[in-house]
Structures are given as C-alpha cells and as structure tokens.
PQR file of N, CA, C, O and H, with PARSE charges and radii, in Angstrom:
ATOM      1  N   MET A   1     151.634  43.741 -79.808 -0.4000 1.5000
ATOM      2  CA  MET A   1     151.363  44.627 -78.663 -0.0000 2.0000
ATOM      3  C   MET A   1     152.365  44.679 -77.871  0.5500 1.7000
ATOM      4  O   MET A   1     152.863  43.581 -77.623 -0.5500 1.4000
ATOM      5  N   THR A   2     152.969  45.824 -77.248 -0.4000 1.5000
ATOM      6  CA  THR A   2     154.059  45.970 -76.769 -0.0000 2.0000
ATOM      7  C   THR A   2     153.971  46.228 -75.249  0.5500 1.7000
ATOM      8  O   THR A   2     155.010  46.085 -74.604 -0.5500 1.4000
ATOM      9  H   THR A   2     152.564  46.716 -77.450  0.4000 1.0000
ATOM     10  N   GLY A   3     152.949  46.559 -74.670 -0.4000 1.5000
ATOM     11  CA  GLY A   3     152.591  46.865 -73.335 -0.0000 2.0000
ATOM     12  C   GLY A   3     152.282  48.252 -72.914  0.5500 1.7000
ATOM     13  O   GLY A   3     151.730  48.623 -71.878 -0.5500 1.4000
ATOM     14  H   GLY A   3     152.105  46.675 -75.194  0.4000 1.0000
ATOM     15  N   TYR A   4     152.836  49.100 -74.117 -0.4000 1.5000
ATOM     16  CA  TYR A   4     152.635  50.546 -74.369 -0.0000 2.0000
ATOM     17  C   TYR A   4     151.514  50.785 -75.266  0.5500 1.7000
ATOM     18  O   TYR A   4     151.094  49.923 -76.038 -0.5500 1.4000
ATOM     19  H   TYR A   4     153.284  48.799 -74.959  0.4000 1.0000
ATOM     20  N   PRO A   5     151.031  51.953 -75.165 -0.5600 1.5000
ATOM     21  CA  PRO A   5     149.696  52.511 -76.139  0.2800 2.0000
ATOM     22  C   PRO A   5     150.339  52.141 -77.587  0.5500 1.7000
ATOM     23  O   PRO A   5     151.562  52.143 -77.720 -0.5500 1.4000
ATOM     24  N   ASP A   6     149.612  51.875 -78.490 -0.4000 1.5000
ATOM     25  CA  ASP A   6     150.259  51.527 -79.859 -0.0000 2.0000
ATOM     26  C   ASP A   6     149.328  52.577 -80.659  0.5500 1.7000
ATOM     27  O   ASP A   6     148.143  52.247 -80.697 -0.5500 1.4000
ATOM     28  H   ASP A   6     148.618  51.873 -78.382  0.4000 1.0000
ATOM     29  N   PHE A   7     149.660  53.771 -81.297 -0.4000 1.5000
ATOM     30  CA  PHE A   7     148.610  54.700 -81.884 -0.0000 2.0000
ATOM     31  C   PHE A   7     148.388  53.873 -83.399  0.5500 1.7000
ATOM     32  O   PHE A   7     149.234  53.583 -84.245 -0.5500 1.4000
ATOM     33  H   PHE A   7     150.623  54.039 -81.266  0.4000 1.0000
ATOM     34  N   LEU A   8     147.074  53.647 -83.384 -0.4000 1.5000
ATOM     35  CA  LEU A   8     146.914  52.942 -84.641 -0.0000 2.0000
ATOM     36  C   LEU A   8     146.324  53.806 -85.958  0.5500 1.7000
ATOM     37  O   LEU A   8     146.340  53.459 -87.139 -0.5500 1.4000
ATOM     38  H   LEU A   8     146.386  53.882 -82.697  0.4000 1.0000
ATOM     39  N   LEU A   9     145.896  54.815 -85.477 -0.4000 1.5000
ATOM     40  CA  LEU A   9     144.970  55.723 -86.587 -0.0000 2.0000
ATOM     41  C   LEU A   9     144.823  57.081 -86.131  0.5500 1.7000
ATOM     42  O   LEU A   9     144.533  57.188 -84.939 -0.5500 1.4000
ATOM     43  H   LEU A   9     145.882  55.096 -84.517  0.4000 1.0000
ATOM     44  N   SER A  10     144.960  58.198 -86.826 -0.4000 1.5000
ATOM     45  CA  SER A  10     144.821  59.608 -86.618 -0.0000 2.0000
ATOM     46  C   SER A  10     143.891  60.090 -87.562  0.5500 1.7000
ATOM     47  O   SER A  10     144.197  60.001 -88.751 -0.5500 1.4000
ATOM     48  H   SER A  10     145.195  58.111 -87.794  0.4000 1.0000
ATOM     49  N   GLU A  11     142.642  60.661 -87.192 -0.4000 1.5000
ATOM     50  CA  GLU A  11     141.741  61.127 -88.112 -0.0000 2.0000
ATOM     51  C   GLU A  11     140.870  61.818 -87.449  0.5500 1.7000
ATOM     52  O   GLU A  11     140.558  61.439 -86.320 -0.5500 1.4000
ATOM     53  H   GLU A  11     142.393  60.733 -86.226  0.4000 1.0000
ATOM     54  N   ASN A  12     140.279  63.003 -88.023 -0.4000 1.5000
ATOM     55  CA  ASN A  12     139.727  63.947 -87.501 -0.0000 2.0000
ATOM     56  C   ASN A  12     139.947  64.654 -86.184  0.5500 1.7000
ATOM     57  O   ASN A  12     138.945  64.895 -85.510 -0.5500 1.4000
ATOM     58  H   ASN A  12     140.532  63.311 -88.940  0.4000 1.0000
ATOM     59  N   SER A  13     141.073  64.996 -85.759 -0.4000 1.5000
ATOM     60  CA  SER A  13     141.494  65.389 -84.921 -0.0000 2.0000
ATOM     61  C   SER A  13     141.310  64.336 -83.675  0.5500 1.7000
ATOM     62  O   SER A  13     141.124  64.733 -82.525 -0.5500 1.4000
ATOM     63  H   SER A  13     141.886  64.800 -86.307  0.4000 1.0000
ATOM     64  N   GLN A  14     141.372  63.158 -83.979 -0.4000 1.5000
ATOM     65  CA  GLN A  14     141.379  62.179 -82.832 -0.0000 2.0000
ATOM     66  C   GLN A  14     142.303  60.926 -83.090  0.5500 1.7000
ATOM     67  O   GLN A  14     142.451  60.300 -84.140 -0.5500 1.4000
ATOM     68  H   GLN A  14     141.524  62.836 -84.913  0.4000 1.0000
ATOM     69  N   GLU A  15     142.820  60.747 -81.993 -0.4000 1.5000
ATOM     70  CA  GLU A  15     143.990  59.525 -82.125 -0.0000 2.0000
ATOM     71  C   GLU A  15     143.102  58.328 -81.490  0.5500 1.7000
ATOM     72  O   GLU A  15     142.328  58.399 -80.535 -0.5500 1.4000
ATOM     73  H   GLU A  15     142.700  61.255 -81.140  0.4000 1.0000
ATOM     74  N   HIS A  16     143.410  57.284 -82.237 -0.4000 1.5000
ATOM     75  CA  HIS A  16     142.891  55.715 -81.757 -0.0000 2.0000
ATOM     76  C   HIS A  16     144.176  54.860 -81.301  0.5500 1.7000
ATOM     77  O   HIS A  16     145.187  54.724 -81.989 -0.5500 1.4000
ATOM     78  H   HIS A  16     144.038  57.226 -83.013  0.4000 1.0000
ATOM     79  N   CYS A  17     143.999  54.391 -80.220 -0.4000 1.5000
ATOM     80  CA  CYS A  17     145.042  53.492 -79.727 -0.0000 2.0000
ATOM     81  C   CYS A  17     144.544  52.068 -79.033  0.5500 1.7000
ATOM     82  O   CYS A  17     143.437  51.711 -78.631 -0.5500 1.4000
ATOM     83  H   CYS A  17     143.177  54.502 -79.660  0.4000 1.0000
ATOM     84  N   GLU A  18     145.763  51.447 -79.064 -0.4000 1.5000
ATOM     85  CA  GLU A  18     145.362  50.078 -78.123 -0.0000 2.0000
ATOM     86  C   GLU A  18     146.193  49.854 -77.111  0.5500 1.7000
ATOM     87  O   GLU A  18     147.384  50.054 -77.346 -0.5500 1.4000
ATOM     88  H   GLU A  18     146.663  51.738 -79.390  0.4000 1.0000
ATOM     89  N   THR A  19     145.880  49.481 -76.013 -0.4000 1.5000
ATOM     90  CA  THR A  19     146.846  49.239 -74.807 -0.0000 2.0000
ATOM     91  C   THR A  19     146.378  48.041 -74.046  0.5500 1.7000
ATOM     92  O   THR A  19     145.303  47.993 -73.448 -0.5500 1.4000
ATOM     93  H   THR A  19     144.911  49.318 -75.823  0.4000 1.0000
ATOM     94  N   PRO A  20     147.575  46.731 -74.132 -0.5600 1.5000
ATOM     95  CA  PRO A  20     146.891  45.781 -73.581  0.2800 2.0000
ATOM     96  C   PRO A  20     147.038  45.839 -71.741  0.5500 1.7000
ATOM     97  O   PRO A  20     147.753  46.663 -71.171 -0.5500 1.4000
ATOM     98  N   PHE A  21     146.259  44.858 -71.069 -0.4000 1.5000
ATOM     99  CA  PHE A  21     146.542  44.875 -69.940 -0.0000 2.0000
ATOM    100  C   PHE A  21     146.194  43.792 -69.222  0.5500 1.7000
ATOM    101  O   PHE A  21     145.242  43.108 -69.596 -0.5500 1.4000
ATOM    102  H   PHE A  21     145.679  44.189 -71.532  0.4000 1.0000
ATOM    103  N   VAL A  22     146.968  43.445 -67.990 -0.4000 1.5000
ATOM    104  CA  VAL A  22     146.641  42.156 -67.399 -0.0000 2.0000
ATOM    105  C   VAL A  22     146.386  42.516 -66.046  0.5500 1.7000
ATOM    106  O   VAL A  22     146.959  43.468 -65.515 -0.5500 1.4000
ATOM    107  H   VAL A  22     147.742  44.001 -67.686  0.4000 1.0000
ATOM    108  N   VAL A  23     145.579  41.823 -65.483 -0.4000 1.5000
ATOM    109  CA  VAL A  23     145.430  41.872 -63.796 -0.0000 2.0000
ATOM    110  C   VAL A  23     145.704  40.673 -63.332  0.5500 1.7000
ATOM    111  O   VAL A  23     145.219  39.699 -63.908 -0.5500 1.4000
ATOM    112  H   VAL A  23     145.114  41.050 -65.914  0.4000 1.0000
ATOM    113  N   ILE A  24     146.620  40.491 -62.083 -0.4000 1.5000
ATOM    114  CA  ILE A  24     147.112  39.469 -61.485 -0.0000 2.0000
ATOM    115  C   ILE A  24     146.293  39.519 -59.880  0.5500 1.7000
ATOM    116  O   ILE A  24     146.349  40.514 -59.157 -0.5500 1.4000
ATOM    117  H   ILE A  24     147.013  41.283 -61.615  0.4000 1.0000
ATOM    118  N   ARG A  25     145.502  38.170 -59.495 -0.4000 1.5000
ATOM    119  CA  ARG A  25     145.150  38.242 -58.384 -0.0000 2.0000
ATOM    120  C   ARG A  25     146.323  37.550 -57.268  0.5500 1.7000
ATOM    121  O   ARG A  25     146.744  36.395 -57.324 -0.5500 1.4000
ATOM    122  H   ARG A  25     145.456  37.362 -60.083  0.4000 1.0000
ATOM    123  N   ILE A  26     146.669  38.492 -56.361 -0.4000 1.5000
ATOM    124  CA  ILE A  26     147.235  37.475 -55.363 -0.0000 2.0000
ATOM    125  C   ILE A  26     146.885  37.332 -53.951  0.5500 1.7000
ATOM    126  O   ILE A  26     146.620  38.181 -53.101 -0.5500 1.4000
ATOM    127  H   ILE A  26     146.327  39.430 -56.315  0.4000 1.0000
ATOM    128  N   MET A  27     146.957  35.870 -53.897 -0.4000 1.5000
ATOM    129  CA  MET A  27     146.099  35.283 -52.640 -0.0000 2.0000
ATOM    130  C   MET A  27     146.743  35.518 -51.485  0.5500 1.7000
ATOM    131  O   MET A  27     147.934  35.772 -51.660 -0.5500 1.4000
ATOM    132  H   MET A  27     147.173  35.180 -54.588  0.4000 1.0000
ATOM    133  N   ARG A  28     146.267  35.528 -50.002 -0.4000 1.5000
ATOM    134  CA  ARG A  28     146.846  35.688 -48.839 -0.0000 2.0000
ATOM    135  C   ARG A  28     148.197  34.580 -48.819  0.5500 1.7000
ATOM    136  O   ARG A  28     149.288  34.874 -48.329 -0.5500 1.4000
ATOM    137  H   ARG A  28     145.299  35.322 -49.860  0.4000 1.0000
ATOM    138  N   ASP A  29     147.951  33.582 -49.302 -0.4000 1.5000
ATOM    139  CA  ASP A  29     149.301  32.616 -49.442 -0.0000 2.0000
ATOM    140  C   ASP A  29     150.485  33.038 -50.064  0.5500 1.7000
ATOM    141  O   ASP A  29     151.617  32.595 -49.870 -0.5500 1.4000
ATOM    142  H   ASP A  29     147.066  33.343 -49.700  0.4000 1.0000
ATOM    143  N   GLY A  30     150.082  34.058 -50.937 -0.4000 1.5000
ATOM    144  CA  GLY A  30     151.277  34.342 -51.930 -0.0000 2.0000
ATOM    145  C   GLY A  30     151.128  33.832 -53.215  0.5500 1.7000
ATOM    146  O   GLY A  30     151.958  34.180 -54.055 -0.5500 1.4000
ATOM    147  H   GLY A  30     149.163  34.418 -51.095  0.4000 1.0000
ATOM    148  N   LYS A  31     150.072  32.941 -53.588 -0.4000 1.5000
ATOM    149  CA  LYS A  31     149.679  32.335 -54.737 -0.0000 2.0000
ATOM    150  C   LYS A  31     149.237  33.429 -55.770  0.5500 1.7000
ATOM    151  O   LYS A  31     148.468  34.326 -55.422 -0.5500 1.4000
ATOM    152  H   LYS A  31     149.397  32.658 -52.906  0.4000 1.0000
ATOM    153  N   MET A  32     149.792  33.334 -57.196 -0.4000 1.5000
ATOM    154  CA  MET A  32     149.214  34.484 -58.143 -0.0000 2.0000
ATOM    155  C   MET A  32     148.306  33.654 -59.023  0.5500 1.7000
ATOM    156  O   MET A  32     148.557  32.476 -59.276 -0.5500 1.4000
ATOM    157  H   MET A  32     150.416  32.606 -57.479  0.4000 1.0000
ATOM    158  N   ASP A  33     147.198  34.323 -59.504 -0.4000 1.5000
ATOM    159  CA  ASP A  33     146.542  33.627 -60.647 -0.0000 2.0000
ATOM    160  C   ASP A  33     146.150  34.799 -61.669  0.5500 1.7000
ATOM    161  O   ASP A  33     145.888  35.967 -61.380 -0.5500 1.4000
ATOM    162  H   ASP A  33     146.994  35.280 -59.299  0.4000 1.0000
ATOM    163  N   LEU A  34     146.171  34.301 -62.720 -0.4000 1.5000
ATOM    164  CA  LEU A  34     145.870  35.611 -63.841 -0.0000 2.0000
ATOM    165  C   LEU A  34     144.373  35.782 -63.668  0.5500 1.7000
ATOM    166  O   LEU A  34     143.595  34.855 -63.895 -0.5500 1.4000
ATOM    167  H   LEU A  34     146.384  33.352 -62.955  0.4000 1.0000
ATOM    168  N   PHE A  35     144.004  36.912 -63.285 -0.4000 1.5000
ATOM    169  CA  PHE A  35     142.730  37.325 -62.933 -0.0000 2.0000
ATOM    170  C   PHE A  35     141.781  37.725 -64.341  0.5500 1.7000
ATOM    171  O   PHE A  35     140.685  37.246 -64.634 -0.5500 1.4000
ATOM    172  H   PHE A  35     144.636  37.665 -63.101  0.4000 1.0000
ATOM    173  N   ALA A  36     142.588  38.777 -65.115 -0.4000 1.5000
ATOM    174  CA  ALA A  36     141.635  39.015 -66.342 -0.0000 2.0000
ATOM    175  C   ALA A  36     143.019  39.522 -67.190  0.5500 1.7000
ATOM    176  O   ALA A  36     144.092  39.881 -66.705 -0.5500 1.4000
ATOM    177  H   ALA A  36     143.478  39.165 -64.877  0.4000 1.0000
ATOM    178  N   ALA A  37     142.600  39.421 -68.736 -0.4000 1.5000
ATOM    179  CA  ALA A  37     143.557  39.775 -69.474 -0.0000 2.0000
ATOM    180  C   ALA A  37     142.893  40.544 -70.696  0.5500 1.7000
ATOM    181  O   ALA A  37     141.833  40.040 -71.068 -0.5500 1.4000
ATOM    182  H   ALA A  37     141.728  39.129 -69.130  0.4000 1.0000
ATOM    183  N   GLY A  38     143.282  41.577 -71.334 -0.4000 1.5000
ATOM    184  CA  GLY A  38     142.676  42.253 -72.545 -0.0000 2.0000
ATOM    185  C   GLY A  38     143.489  43.174 -73.038  0.5500 1.7000
ATOM    186  O   GLY A  38     144.716  43.108 -72.972 -0.5500 1.4000
ATOM    187  H   GLY A  38     144.144  41.986 -71.033  0.4000 1.0000
ATOM    188  N   ARG A  39     142.741  44.230 -73.643 -0.4000 1.5000
ATOM    189  CA  ARG A  39     143.071  45.297 -74.142 -0.0000 2.0000
ATOM    190  C   ARG A  39     142.064  46.885 -73.829  0.5500 1.7000
ATOM    191  O   ARG A  39     140.853  46.882 -73.603 -0.5500 1.4000
ATOM    192  H   ARG A  39     141.744  44.284 -73.697  0.4000 1.0000
ATOM    193  N   TYR A  40     142.759  47.864 -73.881 -0.4000 1.5000
ATOM    194  CA  TYR A  40     141.940  48.899 -73.869 -0.0000 2.0000
ATOM    195  C   TYR A  40     141.749  49.525 -75.665  0.5500 1.7000
ATOM    196  O   TYR A  40     142.761  49.582 -76.364 -0.5500 1.4000
ATOM    197  H   TYR A  40     143.742  47.866 -74.063  0.4000 1.0000
ATOM    198  N   LEU A  41     140.805  49.818 -76.058 -0.4000 1.5000
ATOM    199  CA  LEU A  41     140.624  50.773 -77.154 -0.0000 2.0000
ATOM    200  C   LEU A  41     140.407  52.097 -76.979  0.5500 1.7000
ATOM    201  O   LEU A  41     139.328  52.442 -76.496 -0.5500 1.4000
ATOM    202  H   LEU A  41     139.983  49.771 -75.490  0.4000 1.0000
ATOM    203  N   ASP A  42     141.098  52.790 -77.232 -0.4000 1.5000
ATOM    204  CA  ASP A  42     140.745  54.339 -76.838 -0.0000 2.0000
ATOM    205  C   ASP A  42     140.761  55.233 -77.990  0.5500 1.7000
ATOM    206  O   ASP A  42     141.356  54.936 -79.026 -0.5500 1.4000
ATOM    207  H   ASP A  42     141.974  52.510 -77.624  0.4000 1.0000
ATOM    208  N   ARG A  43     140.044  56.447 -77.810 -0.4000 1.5000
ATOM    209  CA  ARG A  43     140.030  57.380 -78.860 -0.0000 2.0000
ATOM    210  C   ARG A  43     140.210  58.634 -77.773  0.5500 1.7000
ATOM    211  O   ARG A  43     139.601  58.832 -76.721 -0.5500 1.4000
ATOM    212  H   ARG A  43     139.561  56.688 -76.969  0.4000 1.0000
ATOM    213  N   LEU A  44     141.133  59.307 -78.328 -0.4000 1.5000
ATOM    214  CA  LEU A  44     141.851  60.243 -77.777 -0.0000 2.0000
ATOM    215  C   LEU A  44     141.443  61.661 -78.489  0.5500 1.7000
ATOM    216  O   LEU A  44     141.219  61.654 -79.699 -0.5500 1.4000
ATOM    217  H   LEU A  44     141.628  59.146 -79.182  0.4000 1.0000
ATOM    218  N   VAL A  45     141.344  62.898 -77.727 -0.4000 1.5000
ATOM    219  CA  VAL A  45     141.208  64.056 -78.762 -0.0000 2.0000
ATOM    220  C   VAL A  45     142.236  65.099 -78.111  0.5500 1.7000
ATOM    221  O   VAL A  45     142.568  64.925 -76.938 -0.5500 1.4000
ATOM    222  H   VAL A  45     141.526  62.903 -76.743  0.4000 1.0000
ATOM    223  N   GLU A  46     142.696  66.073 -78.771 -0.4000 1.5000
ATOM    224  CA  GLU A  46     143.720  67.168 -78.175 -0.0000 2.0000
ATOM    225  C   GLU A  46     142.880  68.221 -77.834  0.5500 1.7000
ATOM    226  O   GLU A  46     142.132  68.756 -78.653 -0.5500 1.4000
ATOM    227  H   GLU A  46     142.426  66.214 -79.723  0.4000 1.0000
ATOM    228  N   GLU A  47     142.973  68.585 -76.528 -0.4000 1.5000
ATOM    229  CA  GLU A  47     142.664  70.121 -75.749 -0.0000 2.0000
ATOM    230  C   GLU A  47     143.291  70.612 -75.015  0.5500 1.7000
ATOM    231  O   GLU A  47     143.631  70.063 -73.967 -0.5500 1.4000
ATOM    232  H   GLU A  47     143.580  68.151 -75.863  0.4000 1.0000
ATOM    233  N   GLY A  48     143.637  71.823 -75.364 -0.4000 1.5000
ATOM    234  CA  GLY A  48     144.660  72.604 -74.594 -0.0000 2.0000
ATOM    235  C   GLY A  48     145.909  72.286 -74.707  0.5500 1.7000
ATOM    236  O   GLY A  48     146.644  72.657 -73.791 -0.5500 1.4000
ATOM    237  H   GLY A  48     143.362  72.268 -76.216  0.4000 1.0000
ATOM    238  N   GLY A  49     146.447  71.594 -75.729 -0.4000 1.5000
ATOM    239  CA  GLY A  49     147.773  71.022 -75.668 -0.0000 2.0000
ATOM    240  C   GLY A  49     147.847  69.550 -75.183  0.5500 1.7000
ATOM    241  O   GLY A  49     148.914  68.942 -75.264 -0.5500 1.4000
ATOM    242  H   GLY A  49     145.850  71.292 -76.473  0.4000 1.0000
ATOM    243  N   ALA A  50     146.894  69.054 -74.753 -0.4000 1.5000
ATOM    244  CA  ALA A  50     146.974  67.761 -74.053 -0.0000 2.0000
ATOM    245  C   ALA A  50     145.701  66.687 -74.553  0.5500 1.7000
ATOM    246  O   ALA A  50     144.519  66.886 -74.835 -0.5500 1.4000
ATOM    247  H   ALA A  50     146.027  69.548 -74.687  0.4000 1.0000
ATOM    248  N   LEU A  51     146.502  65.544 -74.514 -0.4000 1.5000
ATOM    249  CA  LEU A  51     145.514  64.582 -75.047 -0.0000 2.0000
ATOM    250  C   LEU A  51     144.479  63.974 -73.736  0.5500 1.7000
ATOM    251  O   LEU A  51     144.811  63.623 -72.604 -0.5500 1.4000
ATOM    252  H   LEU A  51     147.462  65.383 -74.284  0.4000 1.0000
ATOM    253  N   LYS A  52     143.131  64.005 -74.373 -0.4000 1.5000
ATOM    254  CA  LYS A  52     142.345  63.639 -73.231 -0.0000 2.0000
ATOM    255  C   LYS A  52     141.203  62.379 -73.997  0.5500 1.7000
ATOM    256  O   LYS A  52     140.872  62.245 -75.175 -0.5500 1.4000
ATOM    257  H   LYS A  52     142.861  64.290 -75.293  0.4000 1.0000
ATOM    258  N   PHE A  53     140.885  61.731 -72.985 -0.4000 1.5000
ATOM    259  CA  PHE A  53     139.920  60.469 -73.572 -0.0000 2.0000
ATOM    260  C   PHE A  53     138.717  60.814 -73.824  0.5500 1.7000
ATOM    261  O   PHE A  53     138.025  61.350 -72.958 -0.5500 1.4000
ATOM    262  H   PHE A  53     141.154  61.839 -72.028  0.4000 1.0000
ATOM    263  N   ARG A  54     138.333  60.598 -74.883 -0.4000 1.5000
ATOM    264  CA  ARG A  54     136.960  60.787 -75.664 -0.0000 2.0000
ATOM    265  C   ARG A  54     136.439  59.452 -75.243  0.5500 1.7000
ATOM    266  O   ARG A  54     135.406  59.457 -74.573 -0.5500 1.4000
ATOM    267  H   ARG A  54     138.895  60.163 -75.587  0.4000 1.0000
ATOM    268  N   GLU A  55     136.997  58.311 -75.534 -0.4000 1.5000
ATOM    269  CA  GLU A  55     136.148  57.110 -75.159 -0.0000 2.0000
ATOM    270  C   GLU A  55     137.063  56.180 -75.017  0.5500 1.7000
ATOM    271  O   GLU A  55     138.164  56.214 -75.566 -0.5500 1.4000
ATOM    272  H   GLU A  55     137.836  58.307 -76.079  0.4000 1.0000
ATOM    273  N   ARG A  56     136.532  55.014 -74.032 -0.4000 1.5000
ATOM    274  CA  ARG A  56     137.634  54.012 -73.553 -0.0000 2.0000
ATOM    275  C   ARG A  56     136.553  52.653 -73.641  0.5500 1.7000
ATOM    276  O   ARG A  56     135.410  52.600 -73.187 -0.5500 1.4000
ATOM    277  H   ARG A  56     135.637  54.986 -73.586  0.4000 1.0000
ATOM    278  N   LEU A  57     137.189  51.761 -74.259 -0.4000 1.5000
ATOM    279  CA  LEU A  57     136.383  50.268 -74.328 -0.0000 2.0000
ATOM    280  C   LEU A  57     137.282  49.498 -73.881  0.5500 1.7000
ATOM    281  O   LEU A  57     138.449  49.638 -74.247 -0.5500 1.4000
ATOM    282  H   LEU A  57     138.117  51.805 -74.628  0.4000 1.0000
ATOM    283  N   VAL A  58     136.844  48.373 -72.851 -0.4000 1.5000
ATOM    284  CA  VAL A  58     137.878  47.433 -72.629 -0.0000 2.0000
ATOM    285  C   VAL A  58     137.035  46.210 -73.159  0.5500 1.7000
ATOM    286  O   VAL A  58     135.808  46.107 -73.163 -0.5500 1.4000
ATOM    287  H   VAL A  58     135.896  48.259 -72.554  0.4000 1.0000
ATOM    288  N   VAL A  59     138.079  45.208 -73.654 -0.4000 1.5000
ATOM    289  CA  VAL A  59     137.884  44.181 -74.420 -0.0000 2.0000
ATOM    290  C   VAL A  59     138.613  43.186 -73.274  0.5500 1.7000
ATOM    291  O   VAL A  59     139.826  43.250 -73.074 -0.5500 1.4000
ATOM    292  H   VAL A  59     139.075  45.291 -73.651  0.4000 1.0000
ATOM    293  N   CYS A  60     137.760  42.290 -72.570 -0.4000 1.5000
ATOM    294  CA  CYS A  60     138.593  41.073 -72.262 -0.0000 2.0000
ATOM    295  C   CYS A  60     138.659  39.826 -72.986  0.5500 1.7000
ATOM    296  O   CYS A  60     137.732  39.185 -73.482 -0.5500 1.4000
ATOM    297  H   CYS A  60     136.775  42.238 -72.732  0.4000 1.0000
ATOM    298  N   ASP A  61     140.096  39.541 -72.969 -0.4000 1.5000
ATOM    299  CA  ASP A  61     140.141  38.371 -73.830 -0.0000 2.0000
ATOM    300  C   ASP A  61     140.304  37.262 -72.995  0.5500 1.7000
ATOM    301  O   ASP A  61     140.608  36.202 -73.542 -0.5500 1.4000
ATOM    302  H   ASP A  61     140.848  40.062 -72.566  0.4000 1.0000
ATOM    303  N   SER A  62     140.170  37.288 -71.837 -0.4000 1.5000
ATOM    304  CA  SER A  62     140.392  35.996 -71.180 -0.0000 2.0000
ATOM    305  C   SER A  62     139.267  35.019 -71.220  0.5500 1.7000
ATOM    306  O   SER A  62     138.103  35.416 -71.170 -0.5500 1.4000
ATOM    307  H   SER A  62     139.923  38.149 -71.393  0.4000 1.0000
ATOM    308  N   SER A  63     139.571  33.768 -71.306 -0.4000 1.5000
ATOM    309  CA  SER A  63     138.452  32.606 -71.524 -0.0000 2.0000
ATOM    310  C   SER A  63     137.718  32.324 -70.565  0.5500 1.7000
ATOM    311  O   SER A  63     136.687  31.715 -70.849 -0.5500 1.4000
ATOM    312  H   SER A  63     140.516  33.446 -71.346  0.4000 1.0000
ATOM    313  N   ARG A  64     137.930  32.597 -69.376 -0.4000 1.5000
ATOM    314  CA  ARG A  64     137.443  32.245 -67.987 -0.0000 2.0000
ATOM    315  C   ARG A  64     137.026  33.382 -67.112  0.5500 1.7000
ATOM    316  O   ARG A  64     137.902  34.244 -67.036 -0.5500 1.4000
ATOM    317  H   ARG A  64     138.768  33.092 -69.145  0.4000 1.0000
ATOM    318  N   PHE A  65     136.133  33.588 -66.550 -0.4000 1.5000
ATOM    319  CA  PHE A  65     135.983  34.515 -65.548 -0.0000 2.0000
ATOM    320  C   PHE A  65     135.765  33.926 -64.021  0.5500 1.7000
ATOM    321  O   PHE A  65     135.122  32.883 -63.900 -0.5500 1.4000
ATOM    322  H   PHE A  65     135.422  32.888 -66.611  0.4000 1.0000
ATOM    323  N   ASP A  66     136.212  34.485 -63.041 -0.4000 1.5000
ATOM    324  CA  ASP A  66     135.760  34.106 -61.723 -0.0000 2.0000
ATOM    325  C   ASP A  66     134.356  34.208 -61.572  0.5500 1.7000
ATOM    326  O   ASP A  66     133.773  35.177 -62.059 -0.5500 1.4000
ATOM    327  H   ASP A  66     136.733  35.332 -63.140  0.4000 1.0000
ATOM    328  N   THR A  67     133.690  33.254 -60.905 -0.4000 1.5000
ATOM    329  CA  THR A  67     132.193  33.439 -60.870 -0.0000 2.0000
ATOM    330  C   THR A  67     131.745  34.046 -59.841  0.5500 1.7000
ATOM    331  O   THR A  67     130.561  34.358 -59.711 -0.5500 1.4000
ATOM    332  H   THR A  67     134.164  32.467 -60.510  0.4000 1.0000
ATOM    333  N   LEU A  68     132.847  34.327 -58.819 -0.4000 1.5000
ATOM    334  CA  LEU A  68     132.613  35.104 -57.617 -0.0000 2.0000
ATOM    335  C   LEU A  68     133.035  36.616 -57.933  0.5500 1.7000
ATOM    336  O   LEU A  68     132.961  37.477 -57.056 -0.5500 1.4000
ATOM    337  H   LEU A  68     133.808  34.073 -58.925  0.4000 1.0000
ATOM    338  N   LEU A  69     133.475  36.891 -59.209 -0.4000 1.5000
ATOM    339  CA  LEU A  69     133.754  38.371 -59.512 -0.0000 2.0000
ATOM    340  C   LEU A  69     132.882  39.564 -58.470  0.5500 1.7000
ATOM    341  O   LEU A  69     131.658  39.554 -58.601 -0.5500 1.4000
ATOM    342  H   LEU A  69     133.535  36.192 -59.922  0.4000 1.0000
ATOM    343  N   ALA A  70     133.314  40.292 -57.741 -0.4000 1.5000
ATOM    344  CA  ALA A  70     132.701  40.840 -57.342 -0.0000 2.0000
ATOM    345  C   ALA A  70     133.389  42.251 -56.905  0.5500 1.7000
ATOM    346  O   ALA A  70     132.869  43.054 -56.130 -0.5500 1.4000
ATOM    347  H   ALA A  70     134.308  40.300 -57.634  0.4000 1.0000
ATOM    348  N   ILE A  71     134.748  42.420 -57.590 -0.4000 1.5000
ATOM    349  CA  ILE A  71     135.759  43.717 -57.350 -0.0000 2.0000
ATOM    350  C   ILE A  71     135.574  44.125 -58.992  0.5500 1.7000
ATOM    351  O   ILE A  71     135.613  43.286 -59.892 -0.5500 1.4000
ATOM    352  H   ILE A  71     135.171  41.767 -58.220  0.4000 1.0000
ATOM    353  N   PRO A  72     135.388  45.422 -59.176 -0.5600 1.5000
ATOM    354  CA  PRO A  72     135.158  46.015 -60.595  0.2800 2.0000
ATOM    355  C   PRO A  72     136.865  46.032 -60.935  0.5500 1.7000
ATOM    356  O   PRO A  72     137.757  46.128 -60.092 -0.5500 1.4000
ATOM    357  N   LEU A  73     137.002  45.928 -62.186 -0.4000 1.5000
ATOM    358  CA  LEU A  73     138.202  46.075 -62.857 -0.0000 2.0000
ATOM    359  C   LEU A  73     138.500  47.622 -63.060  0.5500 1.7000
ATOM    360  O   LEU A  73     139.526  47.982 -63.639 -0.5500 1.4000
ATOM    361  H   LEU A  73     136.278  45.850 -62.871  0.4000 1.0000
TER
END
C-alpha cells in the first residue's frame, strides 16, 4: 500500500479500492502515540461523471485499543 488509494478491481460499473490510514494522538505535553492504524475498503460508483462512495468498510489493524476510547474515528 502506498498511502494513496489502490484501485483493486473494476466490475459492474463499480470500482473497488483500498486506502491505508493512521491516526496519531498528540498529548498536551507533545508526546505522540499511534492511536489506530488500518485500511479503508471502498466501493465507488460513477454518477454524473464523478465517483461517489457506495460503501466504506473500516478495518482496524491495530493490535491494541485504548480502553478509554470515547472519540469516534
């Protein structure tokens, strides 16, 4: 994965792509921690000459999660 969407498959007027993501938490003292990492699995369709999201799955690849997670990603 490159950090940009990778178009994986094109079928039935739909595009399937995968995009990695990371979320870094910055504390008040400046310390940074990896908060979450994973990838988006998207299904896109063309409407009016533009690609629009039909479906988005978020797959978190992080092995641990903050037990006080209260902020939605």
